[in-house]
CHARMM internal coordinates of N, CA and C (Angstrom, degrees):
IC EDIT
DIST 1 N 1 CA 1.4514
DIST 1 CA 1 C 1.5282
ANGL 1 N 1 CA 1 C 109.30
DIST 1 C 2 N 1.3253
ANGL 1 CA 1 C 2 N 116.47
DIHE 1 N 1 CA 1 C 2 N 143.82
DIST 2 N 2 CA 1.4518
ANGL 1 C 2 N 2 CA 121.20
DIHE 1 CA 1 C 2 N 2 CA -178.19
DIST 2 CA 2 C 1.5246
ANGL 2 N 2 CA 2 C 111.33
DIHE 1 C 2 N 2 CA 2 C -70.03
DIST 2 C 3 N 1.3253
ANGL 2 CA 2 C 3 N 114.87
DIHE 2 N 2 CA 2 C 3 N 149.36
DIST 3 N 3 CA 1.4536
ANGL 2 C 3 N 3 CA 120.37
DIHE 2 CA 2 C 3 N 3 CA 179.61
DIST 3 CA 3 C 1.5302
ANGL 3 N 3 CA 3 C 109.20
DIHE 2 C 3 N 3 CA 3 C -72.71
DIST 3 C 4 N 1.3173
ANGL 3 CA 3 C 4 N 116.57
DIHE 3 N 3 CA 3 C 4 N 138.53
DIST 4 N 4 CA 1.4610
ANGL 3 C 4 N 4 CA 122.36
DIHE 3 CA 3 C 4 N 4 CA 179.41
DIST 4 CA 4 C 1.5219
ANGL 4 N 4 CA 4 C 109.23
DIHE 3 C 4 N 4 CA 4 C -82.43
DIST 4 C 5 N 1.3375
ANGL 4 CA 4 C 5 N 116.60
DIHE 4 N 4 CA 4 C 5 N 134.32
DIST 5 N 5 CA 1.4548
ANGL 4 C 5 N 5 CA 122.65
DIHE 4 CA 4 C 5 N 5 CA 179.48
DIST 5 CA 5 C 1.5222
ANGL 5 N 5 CA 5 C 109.78
DIHE 4 C 5 N 5 CA 5 C -101.57
DIST 5 C 6 N 1.3054
ANGL 5 CA 5 C 6 N 116.85
DIHE 5 N 5 CA 5 C 6 N 136.45
DIST 6 N 6 CA 1.4721
ANGL 5 C 6 N 6 CA 121.72
DIHE 5 CA 5 C 6 N 6 CA -179.14
DIST 6 CA 6 C 1.5253
ANGL 6 N 6 CA 6 C 110.59
DIHE 5 C 6 N 6 CA 6 C -76.96
DIST 6 C 7 N 1.3353
ANGL 6 CA 6 C 7 N 117.22
DIHE 6 N 6 CA 6 C 7 N 150.16
DIST 7 N 7 CA 1.4705
ANGL 6 C 7 N 7 CA 120.25
DIHE 6 CA 6 C 7 N 7 CA 174.75
DIST 7 CA 7 C 1.5322
ANGL 7 N 7 CA 7 C 109.33
DIHE 6 C 7 N 7 CA 7 C -58.31
DIST 7 C 8 N 1.3309
ANGL 7 CA 7 C 8 N 117.14
DIHE 7 N 7 CA 7 C 8 N 143.06
DIST 8 N 8 CA 1.4577
ANGL 7 C 8 N 8 CA 121.81
DIHE 7 CA 7 C 8 N 8 CA -179.30
DIST 8 CA 8 C 1.5156
ANGL 8 N 8 CA 8 C 113.05
DIHE 7 C 8 N 8 CA 8 C 90.44
DIST 8 C 9 N 1.3367
ANGL 8 CA 8 C 9 N 117.08
DIHE 8 N 8 CA 8 C 9 N -13.39
DIST 9 N 9 CA 1.4641
ANGL 8 C 9 N 9 CA 122.25
DIHE 8 CA 8 C 9 N 9 CA 176.56
DIST 9 CA 9 C 1.5172
ANGL 9 N 9 CA 9 C 108.60
DIHE 8 C 9 N 9 CA 9 C -73.15
DIST 9 C 10 N 1.3343
ANGL 9 CA 9 C 10 N 119.04
DIHE 9 N 9 CA 9 C 10 N 134.85
DIST 10 N 10 CA 1.4694
ANGL 9 C 10 N 10 CA 119.08
DIHE 9 CA 9 C 10 N 10 CA 174.99
DIST 10 CA 10 C 1.5357
ANGL 10 N 10 CA 10 C 110.36
DIHE 9 C 10 N 10 CA 10 C -62.33
DIST 10 C 11 N 1.3168
ANGL 10 CA 10 C 11 N 115.68
DIHE 10 N 10 CA 10 C 11 N 134.30
DIST 11 N 11 CA 1.4723
ANGL 10 C 11 N 11 CA 120.63
DIHE 10 CA 10 C 11 N 11 CA -179.43
DIST 11 CA 11 C 1.5223
ANGL 11 N 11 CA 11 C 109.85
DIHE 10 C 11 N 11 CA 11 C -64.85
DIST 11 C 12 N 1.3325
ANGL 11 CA 11 C 12 N 118.93
DIHE 11 N 11 CA 11 C 12 N 126.81
DIST 12 N 12 CA 1.4646
ANGL 11 C 12 N 12 CA 120.93
DIHE 11 CA 11 C 12 N 12 CA 179.86
DIST 12 CA 12 C 1.5302
ANGL 12 N 12 CA 12 C 113.11
DIHE 11 C 12 N 12 CA 12 C -71.24
DIST 12 C 13 N 1.3229
ANGL 12 CA 12 C 13 N 117.64
DIHE 12 N 12 CA 12 C 13 N -24.72
DIST 13 N 13 CA 1.4710
ANGL 12 C 13 N 13 CA 124.19
DIHE 12 CA 12 C 13 N 13 CA 178.61
DIST 13 CA 13 C 1.5193
ANGL 13 N 13 CA 13 C 108.56
DIHE 12 C 13 N 13 CA 13 C -144.90
DIST 13 C 14 N 1.3208
ANGL 13 CA 13 C 14 N 117.13
DIHE 13 N 13 CA 13 C 14 N 152.01
DIST 14 N 14 CA 1.4612
ANGL 13 C 14 N 14 CA 121.28
DIHE 13 CA 13 C 14 N 14 CA 173.56
DIST 14 CA 14 C 1.5199
ANGL 14 N 14 CA 14 C 108.66
DIHE 13 C 14 N 14 CA 14 C -75.44
DIST 14 C 15 N 1.3282
ANGL 14 CA 14 C 15 N 116.63
DIHE 14 N 14 CA 14 C 15 N 145.55
DIST 15 N 15 CA 1.4586
ANGL 14 C 15 N 15 CA 121.36
DIHE 14 CA 14 C 15 N 15 CA 176.56
DIST 15 CA 15 C 1.4988
ANGL 15 N 15 CA 15 C 113.58
DIHE 14 C 15 N 15 CA 15 C 152.08
DIST 15 C 16 N 1.3294
ANGL 15 CA 15 C 16 N 115.87
DIHE 15 N 15 CA 15 C 16 N -165.41
DIST 16 N 16 CA 1.4571
ANGL 15 C 16 N 16 CA 123.19
DIHE 15 CA 15 C 16 N 16 CA -179.32
DIST 16 CA 16 C 1.5327
ANGL 16 N 16 CA 16 C 109.45
DIHE 15 C 16 N 16 CA 16 C -92.21
DIST 16 C 17 N 1.3109
ANGL 16 CA 16 C 17 N 116.59
DIHE 16 N 16 CA 16 C 17 N 127.03
DIST 17 N 17 CA 1.4622
ANGL 16 C 17 N 17 CA 123.39
DIHE 16 CA 16 C 17 N 17 CA 177.90
DIST 17 CA 17 C 1.5212
ANGL 17 N 17 CA 17 C 108.51
DIHE 16 C 17 N 17 CA 17 C -115.20
DIST 17 C 18 N 1.3173
ANGL 17 CA 17 C 18 N 116.05
DIHE 17 N 17 CA 17 C 18 N 141.72
DIST 18 N 18 CA 1.4638
ANGL 17 C 18 N 18 CA 121.43
DIHE 17 CA 17 C 18 N 18 CA -177.75
DIST 18 CA 18 C 1.5281
ANGL 18 N 18 CA 18 C 110.37
DIHE 17 C 18 N 18 CA 18 C -125.50
DIST 18 C 19 N 1.3424
ANGL 18 CA 18 C 19 N 115.19
DIHE 18 N 18 CA 18 C 19 N 146.95
DIST 19 N 19 CA 1.4605
ANGL 18 C 19 N 19 CA 121.30
DIHE 18 CA 18 C 19 N 19 CA 171.72
DIST 19 CA 19 C 1.5271
ANGL 19 N 19 CA 19 C 105.25
DIHE 18 C 19 N 19 CA 19 C -86.37
DIST 19 C 20 N 1.3473
ANGL 19 CA 19 C 20 N 118.65
DIHE 19 N 19 CA 19 C 20 N 113.41
DIST 20 N 20 CA 1.4757
ANGL 19 C 20 N 20 CA 120.31
DIHE 19 CA 19 C 20 N 20 CA -177.80
DIST 20 CA 20 C 1.5278
ANGL 20 N 20 CA 20 C 112.27
DIHE 19 C 20 N 20 CA 20 C -56.16
DIST 20 C 21 N 1.3268
ANGL 20 CA 20 C 21 N 115.13
DIHE 20 N 20 CA 20 C 21 N 138.49
DIST 21 N 21 CA 1.4623
ANGL 20 C 21 N 21 CA 120.68
DIHE 20 CA 20 C 21 N 21 CA 179.15
DIST 21 CA 21 C 1.5116
ANGL 21 N 21 CA 21 C 114.17
DIHE 20 C 21 N 21 CA 21 C 83.74
DIST 21 C 22 N 1.3393
ANGL 21 CA 21 C 22 N 117.61
DIHE 21 N 21 CA 21 C 22 N 1.93
DIST 22 N 22 CA 1.4657
ANGL 21 C 22 N 22 CA 121.20
DIHE 21 CA 21 C 22 N 22 CA 178.67
DIST 22 CA 22 C 1.5269
ANGL 22 N 22 CA 22 C 108.94
DIHE 21 C 22 N 22 CA 22 C -131.43
DIST 22 C 23 N 1.3229
ANGL 22 CA 22 C 23 N 115.78
DIHE 22 N 22 CA 22 C 23 N 178.12
DIST 23 N 23 CA 1.4589
ANGL 22 C 23 N 23 CA 121.00
DIHE 22 CA 22 C 23 N 23 CA 175.58
DIST 23 CA 23 C 1.5280
ANGL 23 N 23 CA 23 C 110.24
DIHE 22 C 23 N 23 CA 23 C -99.10
DIST 23 C 24 N 1.3351
ANGL 23 CA 23 C 24 N 117.21
DIHE 23 N 23 CA 23 C 24 N 3.38
DIST 24 N 24 CA 1.4618
ANGL 23 C 24 N 24 CA 121.49
DIHE 23 CA 23 C 24 N 24 CA -178.45
DIST 24 CA 24 C 1.5224
ANGL 24 N 24 CA 24 C 110.43
DIHE 23 C 24 N 24 CA 24 C -70.95
DIST 24 C 25 N 1.3287
ANGL 24 CA 24 C 25 N 115.60
DIHE 24 N 24 CA 24 C 25 N 123.28
DIST 25 N 25 CA 1.4570
ANGL 24 C 25 N 25 CA 121.82
DIHE 24 CA 24 C 25 N 25 CA 179.94
DIST 25 CA 25 C 1.5218
ANGL 25 N 25 CA 25 C 107.90
DIHE 24 C 25 N 25 CA 25 C -137.63
DIST 25 C 26 N 1.3230
ANGL 25 CA 25 C 26 N 117.52
DIHE 25 N 25 CA 25 C 26 N 138.13
DIST 26 N 26 CA 1.4675
ANGL 25 C 26 N 26 CA 121.84
DIHE 25 CA 25 C 26 N 26 CA 179.98
DIST 26 CA 26 C 1.5169
ANGL 26 N 26 CA 26 C 109.40
DIHE 25 C 26 N 26 CA 26 C -130.99
DIST 26 C 27 N 1.3241
ANGL 26 CA 26 C 27 N 115.28
DIHE 26 N 26 CA 26 C 27 N 154.91
DIST 27 N 27 CA 1.4543
ANGL 26 C 27 N 27 CA 121.84
DIHE 26 CA 26 C 27 N 27 CA 173.60
DIST 27 CA 27 C 1.5185
ANGL 27 N 27 CA 27 C 106.80
DIHE 26 C 27 N 27 CA 27 C -97.79
DIST 27 C 28 N 1.3340
ANGL 27 CA 27 C 28 N 117.02
DIHE 27 N 27 CA 27 C 28 N 127.24
DIST 28 N 28 CA 1.4553
ANGL 27 C 28 N 28 CA 121.67
DIHE 27 CA 27 C 28 N 28 CA -179.01
DIST 28 CA 28 C 1.5306
ANGL 28 N 28 CA 28 C 110.24
DIHE 27 C 28 N 28 CA 28 C -122.14
DIST 28 C 29 N 1.3229
ANGL 28 CA 28 C 29 N 115.33
DIHE 28 N 28 CA 28 C 29 N 149.23
DIST 29 N 29 CA 1.4480
ANGL 28 C 29 N 29 CA 122.58
DIHE 28 CA 28 C 29 N 29 CA 178.03
DIST 29 CA 29 C 1.5253
ANGL 29 N 29 CA 29 C 108.09
DIHE 28 C 29 N 29 CA 29 C -106.27
DIST 29 C 30 N 1.3352
ANGL 29 CA 29 C 30 N 116.13
DIHE 29 N 29 CA 29 C 30 N 136.55
DIST 30 N 30 CA 1.4684
ANGL 29 C 30 N 30 CA 121.32
DIHE 29 CA 29 C 30 N 30 CA -178.65
DIST 30 CA 30 C 1.5313
ANGL 30 N 30 CA 30 C 110.34
DIHE 29 C 30 N 30 CA 30 C -51.38
DIST 30 C 31 N 1.3380
ANGL 30 CA 30 C 31 N 115.35
DIHE 30 N 30 CA 30 C 31 N 128.89
DIST 31 N 31 CA 1.4540
ANGL 30 C 31 N 31 CA 121.10
DIHE 30 CA 30 C 31 N 31 CA 177.38
DIST 31 CA 31 C 1.5215
ANGL 31 N 31 CA 31 C 114.96
DIHE 30 C 31 N 31 CA 31 C 90.18
DIST 31 C 32 N 1.3221
ANGL 31 CA 31 C 32 N 117.53
DIHE 31 N 31 CA 31 C 32 N -16.27
DIST 32 N 32 CA 1.4701
ANGL 31 C 32 N 32 CA 121.37
DIHE 31 CA 31 C 32 N 32 CA 179.06
DIST 32 CA 32 C 1.5304
ANGL 32 N 32 CA 32 C 109.00
DIHE 31 C 32 N 32 CA 32 C -90.30
DIST 32 C 33 N 1.3390
ANGL 32 CA 32 C 33 N 118.09
DIHE 32 N 32 CA 32 C 33 N 145.54
DIST 33 N 33 CA 1.4741
ANGL 32 C 33 N 33 CA 120.25
DIHE 32 CA 32 C 33 N 33 CA -178.25
DIST 33 CA 33 C 1.5262
ANGL 33 N 33 CA 33 C 113.09
DIHE 32 C 33 N 33 CA 33 C -67.26
DIST 33 C 34 N 1.3324
ANGL 33 CA 33 C 34 N 115.31
DIHE 33 N 33 CA 33 C 34 N 142.14
DIST 34 N 34 CA 1.4664
ANGL 33 C 34 N 34 CA 120.41
DIHE 33 CA 33 C 34 N 34 CA 176.09
DIST 34 CA 34 C 1.5280
ANGL 34 N 34 CA 34 C 109.21
DIHE 33 C 34 N 34 CA 34 C -71.68
DIST 34 C 35 N 1.3217
ANGL 34 CA 34 C 35 N 117.60
DIHE 34 N 34 CA 34 C 35 N 145.16
DIST 35 N 35 CA 1.4769
ANGL 34 C 35 N 35 CA 120.85
DIHE 34 CA 34 C 35 N 35 CA -177.09
DIST 35 CA 35 C 1.5331
ANGL 35 N 35 CA 35 C 112.40
DIHE 34 C 35 N 35 CA 35 C -73.24
DIST 35 C 36 N 1.3416
ANGL 35 CA 35 C 36 N 116.75
DIHE 35 N 35 CA 35 C 36 N 168.12
DIST 36 N 36 CA 1.4718
ANGL 35 C 36 N 36 CA 119.51
DIHE 35 CA 35 C 36 N 36 CA 176.22
DIST 36 CA 36 C 1.5304
ANGL 36 N 36 CA 36 C 111.04
DIHE 35 C 36 N 36 CA 36 C -61.70
DIST 36 C 37 N 1.3330
ANGL 36 CA 36 C 37 N 116.26
DIHE 36 N 36 CA 36 C 37 N 150.47
DIST 37 N 37 CA 1.4702
ANGL 36 C 37 N 37 CA 122.09
DIHE 36 CA 36 C 37 N 37 CA 177.21
DIST 37 CA 37 C 1.5305
ANGL 37 N 37 CA 37 C 108.68
DIHE 36 C 37 N 37 CA 37 C -90.65
DIST 37 C 38 N 1.3566
ANGL 37 CA 37 C 38 N 116.72
DIHE 37 N 37 CA 37 C 38 N 163.04
DIST 38 N 38 CA 1.4669
ANGL 37 C 38 N 38 CA 119.56
DIHE 37 CA 37 C 38 N 38 CA 179.65
DIST 38 CA 38 C 1.5302
ANGL 38 N 38 CA 38 C 113.45
DIHE 37 C 38 N 38 CA 38 C -60.89
DIST 38 C 39 N 1.3256
ANGL 38 CA 38 C 39 N 117.29
DIHE 38 N 38 CA 38 C 39 N -34.54
DIST 39 N 39 CA 1.4749
ANGL 38 C 39 N 39 CA 120.94
DIHE 38 CA 38 C 39 N 39 CA -178.07
DIST 39 CA 39 C 1.5262
ANGL 39 N 39 CA 39 C 109.42
DIHE 38 C 39 N 39 CA 39 C -130.98
DIST 39 C 40 N 1.3182
ANGL 39 CA 39 C 40 N 115.97
DIHE 39 N 39 CA 39 C 40 N 152.45
DIST 40 N 40 CA 1.4614
ANGL 39 C 40 N 40 CA 121.62
DIHE 39 CA 39 C 40 N 40 CA 177.27
DIST 40 CA 40 C 1.5325
ANGL 40 N 40 CA 40 C 109.88
DIHE 39 C 40 N 40 CA 40 C -62.71
DIST 40 C 41 N 1.3151
ANGL 40 CA 40 C 41 N 116.38
DIHE 40 N 40 CA 40 C 41 N 146.54
DIST 41 N 41 CA 1.4540
ANGL 40 C 41 N 41 CA 121.15
DIHE 40 CA 40 C 41 N 41 CA 176.78
DIST 41 CA 41 C 1.5140
ANGL 41 N 41 CA 41 C 114.99
DIHE 40 C 41 N 41 CA 41 C 86.02
DIST 41 C 42 N 1.3354
ANGL 41 CA 41 C 42 N 117.47
DIHE 41 N 41 CA 41 C 42 N -2.24
DIST 42 N 42 CA 1.4618
ANGL 41 C 42 N 42 CA 120.31
DIHE 41 CA 41 C 42 N 42 CA 178.37
DIST 42 CA 42 C 1.5288
ANGL 42 N 42 CA 42 C 110.30
DIHE 41 C 42 N 42 CA 42 C -90.48
DIST 42 C 43 N 1.3209
ANGL 42 CA 42 C 43 N 116.36
DIHE 42 N 42 CA 42 C 43 N 164.31
DIST 43 N 43 CA 1.4503
ANGL 42 C 43 N 43 CA 121.73
DIHE 42 CA 42 C 43 N 43 CA 178.48
DIST 43 CA 43 C 1.5125
ANGL 43 N 43 CA 43 C 110.20
DIHE 42 C 43 N 43 CA 43 C -144.70
DIST 43 C 44 N 1.3145
ANGL 43 CA 43 C 44 N 115.99
DIHE 43 N 43 CA 43 C 44 N -176.94
DIST 44 N 44 CA 1.4674
ANGL 43 C 44 N 44 CA 122.05
DIHE 43 CA 43 C 44 N 44 CA -177.81
DIST 44 CA 44 C 1.5251
ANGL 44 N 44 CA 44 C 111.29
DIHE 43 C 44 N 44 CA 44 C -118.67
DIST 44 C 45 N 1.3390
ANGL 44 CA 44 C 45 N 115.78
DIHE 44 N 44 CA 44 C 45 N 149.05
DIST 45 N 45 CA 1.4492
ANGL 44 C 45 N 45 CA 121.96
DIHE 44 CA 44 C 45 N 45 CA 170.75
DIST 45 CA 45 C 1.5306
ANGL 45 N 45 CA 45 C 107.85
DIHE 44 C 45 N 45 CA 45 C -128.79
DIST 45 C 46 N 1.3358
ANGL 45 CA 45 C 46 N 116.30
DIHE 45 N 45 CA 45 C 46 N 144.45
DIST 46 N 46 CA 1.4573
ANGL 45 C 46 N 46 CA 121.69
DIHE 45 CA 45 C 46 N 46 CA 179.20
DIST 46 CA 46 C 1.5222
ANGL 46 N 46 CA 46 C 109.56
DIHE 45 C 46 N 46 CA 46 C -74.69
DIST 46 C 47 N 1.3304
ANGL 46 CA 46 C 47 N 117.16
DIHE 46 N 46 CA 46 C 47 N 122.59
DIST 47 N 47 CA 1.4678
ANGL 46 C 47 N 47 CA 120.45
DIHE 46 CA 46 C 47 N 47 CA -179.51
DIST 47 CA 47 C 1.5258
ANGL 47 N 47 CA 47 C 112.79
DIHE 46 C 47 N 47 CA 47 C -110.74
DIST 47 C 48 N 1.3438
ANGL 47 CA 47 C 48 N 118.08
DIHE 47 N 47 CA 47 C 48 N -23.56
DIST 48 N 48 CA 1.4632
ANGL 47 C 48 N 48 CA 120.41
DIHE 47 CA 47 C 48 N 48 CA -178.73
DIST 48 CA 48 C 1.5312
ANGL 48 N 48 CA 48 C 109.38
DIHE 47 C 48 N 48 CA 48 C -151.28
DIST 48 C 49 N 1.3538
ANGL 48 CA 48 C 49 N 116.95
DIHE 48 N 48 CA 48 C 49 N 92.82
DIST 49 N 49 CA 1.4720
ANGL 48 C 49 N 49 CA 118.45
DIHE 48 CA 48 C 49 N 49 CA 179.29
DIST 49 CA 49 C 1.5229
ANGL 49 N 49 CA 49 C 111.67
DIHE 48 C 49 N 49 CA 49 C -66.70
DIST 49 C 50 N 1.3189
ANGL 49 CA 49 C 50 N 115.70
DIHE 49 N 49 CA 49 C 50 N 149.64
DIST 50 N 50 CA 1.4543
ANGL 49 C 50 N 50 CA 121.51
DIHE 49 CA 49 C 50 N 50 CA 177.45
DIST 50 CA 50 C 1.5170
ANGL 50 N 50 CA 50 C 109.14
DIHE 49 C 50 N 50 CA 50 C -70.22
DIST 50 C 51 N 1.3242
ANGL 50 CA 50 C 51 N 115.03
DIHE 50 N 50 CA 50 C 51 N 136.96
DIST 51 N 51 CA 1.4819
ANGL 50 C 51 N 51 CA 121.02
DIHE 50 CA 50 C 51 N 51 CA 177.95
DIST 51 CA 51 C 1.5143
ANGL 51 N 51 CA 51 C 108.91
DIHE 50 C 51 N 51 CA 51 C -98.03
DIST 51 C 52 N 1.3255
ANGL 51 CA 51 C 52 N 116.82
DIHE 51 N 51 CA 51 C 52 N 115.68
DIST 52 N 52 CA 1.4704
ANGL 51 C 52 N 52 CA 121.56
DIHE 51 CA 51 C 52 N 52 CA -179.58
DIST 52 CA 52 C 1.5139
ANGL 52 N 52 CA 52 C 110.03
DIHE 51 C 52 N 52 CA 52 C -98.58
DIST 52 C 53 N 1.3319
ANGL 52 CA 52 C 53 N 115.17
DIHE 52 N 52 CA 52 C 53 N 139.49
DIST 53 N 53 CA 1.4578
ANGL 52 C 53 N 53 CA 120.29
DIHE 52 CA 52 C 53 N 53 CA 174.81
DIST 53 CA 53 C 1.5290
ANGL 53 N 53 CA 53 C 107.54
DIHE 52 C 53 N 53 CA 53 C -89.52
DIST 53 C 54 N 1.3194
ANGL 53 CA 53 C 54 N 117.75
DIHE 53 N 53 CA 53 C 54 N 140.10
DIST 54 N 54 CA 1.4676
ANGL 53 C 54 N 54 CA 120.12
DIHE 53 CA 53 C 54 N 54 CA 176.91
DIST 54 CA 54 C 1.5316
ANGL 54 N 54 CA 54 C 111.02
DIHE 53 C 54 N 54 CA 54 C -60.63
DIST 54 C 55 N 1.3254
ANGL 54 CA 54 C 55 N 117.80
DIHE 54 N 54 CA 54 C 55 N 140.22
DIST 55 N 55 CA 1.4702
ANGL 54 C 55 N 55 CA 121.30
DIHE 54 CA 54 C 55 N 55 CA 179.69
DIST 55 CA 55 C 1.5243
ANGL 55 N 55 CA 55 C 110.24
DIHE 54 C 55 N 55 CA 55 C -71.66
DIST 55 C 56 N 1.3146
ANGL 55 CA 55 C 56 N 116.39
DIHE 55 N 55 CA 55 C 56 N 142.99
DIST 56 N 56 CA 1.4592
ANGL 55 C 56 N 56 CA 121.90
DIHE 55 CA 55 C 56 N 56 CA 175.86
DIST 56 CA 56 C 1.5183
ANGL 56 N 56 CA 56 C 115.34
DIHE 55 C 56 N 56 CA 56 C 77.61
DIST 56 C 57 N 1.3138
ANGL 56 CA 56 C 57 N 117.43
DIHE 56 N 56 CA 56 C 57 N 12.15
DIST 57 N 57 CA 1.4820
ANGL 56 C 57 N 57 CA 118.97
DIHE 56 CA 56 C 57 N 57 CA 179.23
DIST 57 CA 57 C 1.4887
ANGL 57 N 57 CA 57 C 111.12
DIHE 56 C 57 N 57 CA 57 C -122.82
END
COOR INIT
IC SEED 1 N 1 CA 1 C
IC BUILD
């Protein structure tokens, strides 16, 4: 199972992050802090990383 990331932690990768056990899903940008969760003690897991196309191809 993926490690849960705390709110305020910089996102390690760009993509869709979800709060496990809920329908809450957010889009995060690599290096930007994850937003607050609906309830204390919750975290985020990456469910759909952004797919980047190589530049110049």
